[in-house]
N, C-alpha and C positions, 0 to 999 in steps of 0.2 A: 504493499500499500504506501509505503514510504517513495519508494523510486516512481510508481505512478505520478503520486502527488508533487514530487522533484521534477521529471519530466514536464509536467502541465505546465510546470510554474518558468522552467525553463524555454519552453515554447512559447510562453506569454510573452515572457521578456525579449525572444527576439523580434516576435511578429511587432512589437512597440519599437523597438529599437531600430528596424533594418525597414520599415515603413514609410512612405510617400507623405508629403504632408497635403492633407484633403482640404484644408482651410487655403482659399484662393486670397493673394494681393489685392492690393486696392487698382481698382481700373482709373482708365481717365475719368470717367465722368463721375466717381468718386472723388477725386481731386479736385476736379473744377466746383462739385457741390459742397466739398469743405470748406475751396476758397472763397467760394461765395459767401458762405454762413459765416467766415471769418471777419469777412470786410465789412459783411452789416455790421456785425456785433462792435467791430473797431467805429464804425459810423457813429453808431448809438452811443459810445462810451464817447466819442470826441464832442459829437453835438449835446449831450446830457452834462458832460464837463464844461463845455462852453456857457450853457445855458446858466448853468450853477455861478460861474465866476460874473458871470455878467449880472445875475439877480443880485449877486453879492455888493456888485461894484454900484450898480444903480443904485440900490436900498440905502448904502453905507454912504454914498456921497449926498444923500437929499436931506440932510439937515443932521440937527445933535441927538445923538443916542447916548443911551446909558452905556455902562461897561458891559453888562449883561448882553444888550443888543448887537455892541460892538463884538464882543466873541462870540456870540451864535454866526453873526455874519461871517468871521474869519474861519470858522468850521467850516460852513458852507461855501467859503472860498477854495478852502484847502482840500474839502472834499471832491469840489469841481478839478481842480490842478489834479489830483491822484487819478481822477477818471481819465481827464484827458491825455495824460501821461501813460496810461495802463493802455488806450487804446494802439501806443504806437508799436508793440511786439504782436498785435492780431493784423496789423496792417503788413508786417514784416511775413508773418505764417502764411498770412492770402499770397501774398508775391510769390514766396516759397515753394506752395503747394500749385499754384498755377503752371509756375514754369516748371514743376515736375510731372504736371498733366501736357503739357506742350511737347516736353522732350519724351514721350511716350508713344513708341509705334508698335504697329503689329504686321508681319509680314507671311505669305503665307508661300511657301515653296516645297521642290518634290525632293525629298532627301534620298541619297543612295546607302544602302547597308549592305555590307558582305555577308554572303553566306556563311549559313554554323557547319557545311558540310566542304571540307579539304578539296576534296576533288571537284567541286563545281567551280566555275571561273565566273559566272554571271552575277549581277548586281541586281538586287530587288530595290525599287523604288517605292517610299510610301509618303503621303502628304503629311507636311510637318507645318505646324503652327509657329511662330515664335513671335516676343514681345520684348521691346527692348527698352529698356528705363537709364536713361542719361541722367546719372547722380551728381 
C-alpha cells in the first residue's frame, strides 16, 4: 500500500512540474483596456485634485477666516495636491501599457518539423501561430 501511495504522489508531482501553462497571457485588447482605465483614473484624480485646490484658494482668499477655517482649507488644498500628484504614476503606467499593446504582433506561418524516423528524409509542415511581444 505504501508503494502505491508513493507512486501516486510521484506521478502527481511529475504532472504538475512538467505540464504547460494553461493560463494565457494578456492580449492586445487587454493592454488597451487597462491603458484606457488607467488614463481615466488619472484624469479623475487630476481634475478632482485641481478642483479641490481651486476651491481652497477661492474660499481662502474671500475674506478673513478663523484659524479653524484656514486649517480646514489647508487640509483640502493638501488633499487636492496629493490627488493631483498621484495621477502622474497612472498616466505613466497607461502610456507603458499602450506601448505594450502596440508592440504586440501575431503571425501565422507554416513550420517544418523533422520526422521521428531516421530513415525518412522528408519534412512535415504544420500551421503555427506566433505572438511577439516587444518589451
